[in-house]
C-alpha positions as a printed NumPy array, in Angstrom:
array([[ 61.302,  50.444, 187.926],
       [ 58.062,  49.52 , 189.706],
       [ 57.291,  46.939, 192.305],
       [ 58.091,  43.352, 191.351],
       [ 54.855,  41.444, 191.828],
       [ 56.067,  38.213, 190.262],
       [ 55.961,  36.339, 193.6  ],
       [ 52.357,  37.374, 194.193],
       [ 49.625,  36.219, 191.846],
       [ 47.426,  39.245, 191.172],
       [ 45.354,  39.991, 188.175],
       [ 46.585,  43.014, 186.199],
       [ 43.573,  44.99 , 187.359],
       [ 44.26 ,  44.158, 191.005],
       [ 47.903,  45.049, 190.637],
       [ 47.034,  48.399, 189.012],
       [ 44.515,  49.125, 191.8  ],
       [ 47.061,  48.23 , 194.501],
       [ 49.669,  50.451, 192.831],
       [ 47.222,  53.35 , 192.612],
       [ 46.128,  53.002, 196.243],
       [ 49.706,  52.907, 197.496],
       [ 50.629,  55.903, 195.342],
       [ 47.565,  57.793, 196.589],
       [ 48.477,  57.016, 200.231],
       [ 51.994,  58.409, 199.781],
       [ 50.827,  61.498, 197.949],
       [ 47.987,  62.172, 200.37 ],
       [ 50.356,  61.908, 203.35 ],
       [ 52.776,  64.362, 201.735],
       [ 50.026,  66.817, 200.89 ],
       [ 48.556,  66.515, 204.393],
       [ 51.946,  67.265, 206.035],
       [ 52.408,  70.275, 203.766],
       [ 48.96 ,  71.664, 204.515],
       [ 49.255,  71.001, 208.265],
       [ 52.618,  72.735, 208.385],
       [ 51.415,  75.57 , 206.165],
       [ 48.311,  76.286, 208.236],
       [ 50.285,  76.204, 211.53 ],
       [ 53.298,  78.185, 210.381],
       [ 51.481,  80.807, 208.302],
       [ 48.49 ,  80.904, 210.639],
       [ 45.964,  80.87 , 207.801],
       [ 43.311,  83.322, 208.896],
       [ 39.889,  82.078, 207.911],
       [ 38.27 ,  78.71 , 208.356],
       [ 37.152,  78.808, 204.756],
       [ 40.788,  79.098, 203.581],
       [ 41.897,  76.149, 205.723],
       [ 38.996,  74.053, 204.496],
       [ 39.851,  74.87 , 200.913],
       [ 43.516,  73.931, 201.48 ],
       [ 42.565,  70.581, 202.978],
       [ 40.163,  69.786, 200.112],
       [ 42.839,  70.732, 197.589],
       [ 45.298,  68.409, 199.345],
       [ 42.955,  65.442, 199.068],
       [ 41.986,  66.269, 195.465],
       [ 45.631,  66.905, 194.579],
       [ 46.6  ,  63.472, 195.883],
       [ 43.976,  61.832, 193.641],
       [ 45.153,  63.875, 190.677],
       [ 48.893,  63.341, 191.135],
       [ 48.487,  59.568, 191.818],
       [ 46.364,  59.23 , 188.715],
       [ 48.745,  61.196, 186.476],
       [ 51.787,  59.319, 187.757],
       [ 50.322,  55.923, 187.045],
       [ 48.893,  57.02 , 183.702],
       [ 52.27 ,  58.298, 182.651],
       [ 53.943,  54.919, 183.16 ],
       [ 53.681,  54.188, 186.828],
       [ 57.363,  54.35 , 187.625],
       [ 58.627,  56.218, 190.627],
       [ 60.368,  59.534, 190.083],
       [ 62.941,  58.859, 192.786],
       [ 64.604,  55.652, 193.953],
       [ 62.664,  52.424, 193.883],
       [ 62.618,  49.796, 196.643],
       [ 62.722,  46.211, 195.515],
       [ 61.881,  43.213, 197.627],
       [ 63.629,  39.894, 197.257],
       [ 61.7  ,  37.529, 195.031],
       [ 62.149,  34.623, 197.454],
       [ 62.105,  35.474, 201.173],
       [ 64.86 ,  34.182, 203.381],
       [ 63.54 ,  31.224, 205.408],
       [ 63.126,  31.915, 209.089],
       [ 65.308,  29.655, 211.211],
       [ 64.048,  29.124, 214.704],
       [ 66.311,  27.779, 217.402],
       [ 65.871,  24.16 , 218.344],
       [ 63.873,  23.721, 221.52 ],
       [ 66.176,  22.826, 224.396],
       [ 65.107,  20.14 , 226.806],
       [ 64.076,  21.395, 230.183],
       [ 66.507,  20.495, 232.886],
       [ 65.133,  20.014, 236.387]])
C-alpha cells in the first residue's frame, strides 16, 4: 500500500530515503500545527514550556516517521496512487494568423 515507484528508477536506498523524508515532512507539519494551536489556544505561560513543546514536535516527527517506516512503511489511512503511465498532453494545433 505504498507509493508505486516502478516508473521511476531509484535505488532501494534512495527510495527508502525519499519515503522517510516525505513521511517526516507530513508528520512534522502535523506536529507543528498541533503545537502552534496548543500554544495559542492554551496560552502556554513560560517561554521554556513553549520551547520544549516545539523541540518535542520536531523530535516526535523524527521518531514517528522512523517507527512507521521500520514497521513496514505502509500508510495507516488511505493511500494515493499515481498512474504508472501519465496521460500525454495534447496541445492545440497552432492556427495560422489571419491578417
